[in-house]
SENUNU-441205 format. One record per residue: x, y, z of N, C-alpha, C in turn. Coordinates in steps of 0.2 Angstrom, whole numbers, plus 5000, padded with zeros to 4 digits. Example, Ala and Ser with C-alpha at 12.3 -4.5 7.8 and 13.67 -1.06 7.14 Angstrom:
506649725039506249785039506649845039506449895035506849955036506450005039
# end
This chain:
560954265344561054345344561154375349561554425349561854465355561454525356561254545362560954605362561354645367561654695366562154725369561954795373562054805378561954855383561954925380561254965381561355025378561455085383561355155382561555205386561155195393560555155393560055145399560455115403560055115410560355055415559755005414560054945410559654885408559654835414558954825415558654785420558354735417558654655419558454605416558154555422557554535420557254505427556954435423557254375427556954315425556454275431555754285427555354265431554754335431554154315429553654375430553054355434553254335440552754335445552754385449552354395456552254465459552854505459553354455461553954495463554454525456554354485452554554505445554254565441553554555442553054595438553154665443553354665449553354725453554054765451554554725451555154745450555054785443554854755438554754775431554354845430553754845433553654925433553954965437554254955442554654985446555155025442555554985439556154995437555955045429555355015426555155055420554855125423554555135429554455205432555055235432555555205434556155245436556655265429556355235423556655255417557155205415557155155419557755095417557455055410557855025406557754985401557654915404556954895404556854835407556554765403556854715403556754655399556454605405555954575403555754525408555554455404555954415407555954345403555454295408554854275405554354235409554254175403554254105406554254055402553454035401553054035407552354015407551854075406551954135407551354185408551454235413551454295412551554345417551054335422551454355428550954325435551254255437551654225434551954165435551454115439551754055442551254015447550854045451550954105454550654145459549954145456549854175450549354195448548954135443549454105439549154045436548953985439549353965443549153895446549253905455549153945458549253945465548853995469549154055469548654105473547954115471547954145464547454165461546754105462547054055458546553995457546353965465546853955469546753915475546353965479546354035479545954085483545354085481545154085473544654075471544154015473544453965473544253905476543953905482544353935487544053945493543553985493543654045491542954095492542454055488542454025484541753985482541553925487542053895491541953855496541553895502541853965503541554005509540754005507540654045501540054055498539553995499539753935498539353865499539153865505539653875509539553865518539153915520539053975517538554035519537854015517537753975510537053945510536953895515537353855517537153795521537053825527537253885530537053895536536653955536536253975530535754025531535154025535534953955535534453935539534453965547535153965549535253985556535054055557535154095552535054155551534254185551533954125550533054155549533054145541533354125537533254115530532954045528532354055524532053985521532153985514532153935511532253925505531553895502531353915496530753865493530753855486530453815484530353805477529553795475529353845471528653835469528153855475528353895480528053895486528053845492528453805491528653745495529453755499529353745504529953765509530453695507531053705506531553645506532153665509532553615511533053625516533653635510534153685511534553705505535153645505535253625498535853585498536353605492536953625494537353655489537653595484537553595479537753545473538453585470539053565470539553585467539653555460539753605455539953585449540653595447541053545450541853565450542153595443541953545437542053565430542053645429541453675431541353735429541753785434541653755440542153795446542853805443543153765442543853755440543853795433543453785428543553825422543553905423543053915428543053985430543554015434543853975438544554005441545054005437545153965432545753975428545654025423545054025419544854095415544954155420544854155427544954225431545654225431546054175432546854175434547154205426546854175420547154185413547054265413546454295414546154355413546754405417546854385423547354425428547954415425548254375423548954365418548854415413548454415409548354455403548454535405547954555411547954625413548654635415549054595418549654615421550154615416550054585409550654585404550354645400549554665399549554735396549854795400549954785407550054845411550854855410551154795409551954795407552154825400551654805397551854835389551754905390551054935392551155005392551655035395551955015400552555045405553155035400553055005394553655005390554254945391553954895395554354835397554354785392554954755389555054715384554854645388554554605385554254545388554554495383554954445385555154385380554854325384554454285379554154235382554754165380554954145386555554095386555754085392556354045392556754035398557354065398557454095405558254125404558654095408559454105407559754075412560454125412560754115418561454175418562054145413562354185411563054165407563654215410563754205417564154255421563554295424563854345427563254385431563154455428563354465420563154515418562754495411562554435409562354415403561754355406561354365401560754315402560654285395560654225394560554185389559654165388559354185383558654175383558454125378558054065378557954025374557154025373556954065367556154075367555754005368555154015371554653965372554453945365554453985360554253965353554653925347555453925351555953895347556253945342556853915339557153975337557853995339558154035337558854055340558754095346559254065349559254095359559554155357559554205363559754275363560154285369560754315368561154325373561054395375560954425380560754495382561254515388561554575387561954605392561554645397561654645403561354675408561654705414561554765415561854795421561654775428560954765428560654725433560254655434560354605436559954545434559554535440558854525440558454505446558154425444558254385449558054325448557454305452556754295449556154285452555854215450556254165450555854105447555454055450555254085457554754045461555053985463554553935465554553875468554153825464554353755465553753715463553653655469552953625469552753575473553353515476553553515481553953455483553653395482554153335480553753275479553953225484553753175486554153125489554253065485554853015485554952975482554452915481554052895486553552855486552852875486552852935483552152965483552153015477552352995470552453035465551653045463551653115462550953145459550853115452550253095450550153075442549553135439549353175443548853215440548153205439548153135440547453095442547153085448547453055452547253045459547753055463548353055461548753085467549053145464548953205468549053285464549353325469549653375466549953425469549453485468549553535472549153585471549053635464549653615460549553645453548953595449548853535452548453495447547753485449547553525454546953515457546353535451546553585448546053615443545853575437546253525436546053475431545453435433545253415438544753385442544153415439543753355436543053365434542453355439542653315443542153305448542453305457542053325459542153325467542453265470543153265473543353215476542753175481542653125480542253085486542553095494543353075493543653085499544353095497544453155499545053185498545553185504546053145503546653145509547153185507547253225512547753285512548253265515548853255513549653245516550053315518550053335524550253385526549853435529549953465535549553525538549853585540550253615535550453675534549953715531550153775529549753825526549353795520549653765514549353735509548853685511549053635514548753585517548153585521548153645525547453655529547053695526547353745521546853785517546453745511546653695509546353645504545853605508546153575514545753535518545053565520545153625521544553665523544153685517544453695512543953715506543553655504543853595503543553535500543053505505543253525512542753505517542153545517542153615515541653655514541153645507541653615502541353595496540853525497541053495501540553435503541053365501541753375501542053315501542253295508542153215509542453195515543353195514543453225519544253255520544653225526545153195525545553155531546253195530546453235535547153265534547653245539548153225535548753185539549353235540549353255547549853285550550453255553550953275551551653235554551853275561551453325563551653365568551053335574551053365581550553355584549953415584549953445579549453505578549553525572548853545569549053575561549253645562549453675557549953745556550253765561550953715562551353725568551753795568551753835563552153885563551553955565550953925566550553995569550453985575550054035579549854045584549453975587549653965594549453895596548653905597548353945599547553945601547353965594547653985589547253985582547253915579547853885580547853815577547453765581547253785587546753745592546053755589545953815587545253815585545053815581545553805575545553775567545353705568545853665572545753595574544953575575544653625579544153605582543553615577543553675573543153685568543153635562543853605561543853545556543453475559543653465565543353395567542653405569542353475570541653475571541453475564541653495559541353495554541353415550541753365552541853305550542453295547542853325548543553295545543953245550544253205547544653155551545353175551545453205556546253225557546653185561547253165558547753125560548353155562548453175569549153195570549653145572550053175572550853125573550853075567550553085562550653025558550953055551551353005548551753025543551652975538551553005531551352965525552052935522552052865522552652835519552552815512552052815509551952805502551152815500551152825493550452835490550452805484549752765483549752715477549052745475549052745467548452765463548252685461547652665464547452595463547052575456546852645453546452645448545752685448545452665452544752685456544952735462545552715465545452755472546252755473546452795480547152795481547152765488547752735489548052705496548452745498548452765504549152805508549252765514549952735513550152695518550552745524550252735529550852785534551352735538551852775540552452755544552152705549551652705552551552645557551252575554551152585548550752535544550052525544549652595545549052605544548952615537548452595535548252605526547652645527547652705523547152745522546852745515546252745514546052735508545452785506545552825501545152875498545152875491544652935488544752935481545252985477545553015481546153055479546553075485547153105483547653125487547953175485548053245490548253305489548953295492549553305489550253305493550453375493550353395501550453465502551153465506551753445505552453435508552953485507552653545505553253595505553353605497553953665497554053675489554753675489555053675482555753675481555853735477556453775477556453825473556753815466556553855461556553835454557353865451557753845455558453875454558953835450558753765449559153725444559153745438559753725434559753755428559853825425559953855431560053935428560753965428561253915431561953925431562053985435561653975441561854025446562454015450562653955452563453955456563853965452563753945444564453955440564454035440564054075441563854155440564354165448564454145451564754165459564254175463563454155463562954175467562754115472562854135477562854075484562054055483562053985485561353955486561553915493560953915497560953875503560853795503560753745508560853675506560153665503559653715503558953685500558853715492559453755490559453775484559153845484559053875489558753955488559353995488559154045485559754095482559654145489560454145492560554185499560554255498560054295500559954365499559954415505560154465505560054495511559454555512559354595515558754635518558554675511558954685507558754725499558754675494558754605495558754565490559354545486560054575489560554565485560854505486561154475481561554415481562254415483562554365483563354375483563654415478563154415472563554465466563154525467563554575467563254645469562754675464562754645457562254665453561754625451561654575456561254515453560854515460560254515461559654515465559154445465558954415469558454365470557754385474557254375471556654385476556154325475555654325481555154275481555454205484555054165481555154085485555754065482556054085478556754055476557354085481557054125484557654155488557554135496557954155499557854155508557554185510557154235506556554285511556054245512555554265515554954245517554454225510554254165510553954145504553154175503553054225503552354255503552454305496551854315492551754355486551854435489551654445494551754515497552354535498552754495501553454495502553854505495553654455490554054455484554054525480553354535481553254615477553654665480553554665487553954715491554754715489554954655489555754645488555954655481555354655477555554665470555554755470555254785472555254845472555954885476556054865481556654865485557254845481557354795478557954775475558054835469557454835466557554905460557854965462557454985469557655055472558355055474558554985475559354985478559754985472559654945466560054955461560055015459559555055456559455125453559655185457559855155464560055225469559555275472558955235472558455275475558455245482557955285486557855255493557555185494557955145497557755085497557755055506557255045507557055025514557254955516557754935519557754865520557154835523557154775520556354735523556354725529555854715534555854695541555354645542555554585540555254525541554654525545554854555551554454545558553854585557553854625552553154665551552854645546552954595543552554555537551954515540551354545538550754515539550654455535550454395538550354345534549554305536549354275532548654255533548754165530548054135533547954055532547254065529547254055523546554055521546053995522546053985528545453915530544953965532544353925535543753955537543653945544543753985549543954055548544654075546544854135544545454145542545954155548546554145547547054165553547554205550547554265553548154325551548554325557549254355556549754365561550154415559550454455563550954495562551354515568552054535568552454545574552554495578552854505583553054465588552454415591552554355592552054305593552054295601551454265603551354265609551954205613552154165609552454105611553354145613553354195609554054235609554054265616553454295616553454345624553454285630553254225630553254185635553954165636554354155630555054125631555454185632555154235633555654295636556054325631555854315624556154355618556054425618555554445622555354505620554754515627554854595631554254595636553654615633553154585634552554605631552054585636551454615634550754605637550254575632549854535634549354505629548654515630548154545626547354545627547054515622546554475624546254435620545454455620545154465614544554475613544154425610543654385613543354335609542854365605542754345598542354365593541554365596541454305600540754285601540454345605540854395608540654445612540554515607540754515600540754565596540054575593539654625594538954645591538954615584539354645580539254625572539454555571539754525576539954455574539354405575539054435582538254415584537654415578537754465574537354485569537454445563538054425561538154385555538254315556538154295564538154235565538954195566539354235568540054215569540254195576540354135576540354105583541154085585541654075581542154055581542654115579543154125583543554175582543854215586544454255587544654305593545054345589545354405592545854455591546254455597546954445596547354445602547854515599548254555604548454605603549054615607549754625606550254605610550554685611550754705617551154775618551654765622552254815620552754805623552754845631552854805636552954825643553354895644553054945646553355005647553055065643553155055637553055095631552455085628552055045629551355015627551455015619551855005616551955005608551654935605551254945601551054875598551554845595551754775596552254735594552054685591551454665591551054605587550254595588550154545584549354525584549254475581548654435583548354385579547554385578547354375573546654385570546354315568545954275571545454225570544754245567544654255561543854285560543854275552543254285550543154285543543454355541543854355534544254405533544654435537545054395541545554405544546254445541546254425535546754455529546554535529545954555530545754635530545854655536545654625542545754645549546354665551546954625549547554625553547854685551547554725546547954775541547954825548547554855551547754915555548254885561548154825562548754805567549454815564549454795557550154795555550254865554549954915551550054995551550255005559549954985564550155005570550954975572551054935570551754895570552454945567552054945560552554975556552855055558552255085560552255165563552355155571552555105573552655105582552155155585551455125583551055155587550855135594550655165599550555135606549755105605549555065610548955055611548455105613548755165616548255215618548155255611548555255606548455285599547955255597548055175596547655135592546955125595546955135602546255145605545955205603546155265603545755325602545755335594545855285590545555305583544955275583544455315581543855285580543655225575543255185578542955125574542255135572541955105567541355105565540955055570540355085572539955035577539355005573539154955574539654895575540054865569540554845572541054815566541654775569541854725566542354675569543054705571543154765568543754805569543654835577543054835578542854875586543254825591543354775591543654725595544454735595544654765589545454795589545554835595545054895594545154935599545054915606544654875606544354845613545154815615545454775612546054755614546554795617546554845613547054905613547054945620546254955622545954995627546254935634546154865632546254825638547154835640547454845635548254845636548454905638548054955640548155025643548755025648548554975654549154975659549654935658549854925652550454915649550954975649550655015649551055085648551255115656552055125656552155155663551855225664
# end
């Protein structure tokens, strides 16, 4: 069946994750004809198997940890009048059922929103046939459909990377999509990979009560983050009982039936109940006929895009983890909107990745935005640094927060806020005022003069801004 282009500007989107979803809604609001093709469900991996379920698991782990430390705040637990020491038992089967139900509900809510906006949703897999046509094979089978499009947006995401000698089996050797099939809490989880995904799950399972070994091929965890933040997280990990192996590379992983064996490059063998492979992701760009349509890919298979998500073909855009843009759901969503604005002739502001705030959902969380302290030290930008330890913050004292800090970076001369790092509970929320300051080129004086609530953790942001007043000439 052939679906020919009508009078409206038709936008066909392959992939319904955060980027595809935002692109579809934006295009519909601008009165384009929108067709969204999604193989698994609206929301894609981010909602169904990645961000939503993983952050729900992490939030549950944090709740368990708050119960565990309640006594230090003066709270006592009793049963029938007798005091008892709190011990959190984790029903992983129920926990996983809840988070998957939550993810599915979120997917359905997103689907309903698109339908209300007039978006046509096709459950199936799409591939390009040249740069103006998409062929869709419905998930339920039946005749394929060839759709003509004025604009095509590719938003197919990425999948967990696998190592040749450490193939996941969904039982004891797992990737981050397979964790939610577990019915019992792993006795000993070995996590291979100390980037964001590995660190987040290692933190979560440690809080839930598993023994955790984290295998890092680098000399520190979270190599892409602020060095002081990474050092603090390592301290929290090890003080909580985690076994952290630095400069260790996994050679192979075997499921022995009732356990796993992880062989390291130096010949050491680790034994545990389960192994999580968190060694990166690969873009889902194979089988889409992208190169045949004249769309350039880089050596890793990511679609090469510019700052408005445009590919080497003028009418084809690519967003999210399948592209060369930053692999964050927030960036994918923003790029989805930007691509639509650009193709429909609206005002499209090129994405400035320097201004993107990112977060690591460990406990405590790590958030950062703008220039880094290392870049200041390397002379890439002239900046001053102020650091406020959270142990001096009155609200932190009230809540029993002893680990964390806020860093703020200002340009020498102008005093413009150029970067920041937050290590704290809810750092993902606390980074926002710093990101706003960077996006709007506010000075440290303007930030410091903005009233904060007392007592609050955000008060330490204003305090750091005040300390940087001498940076202004």
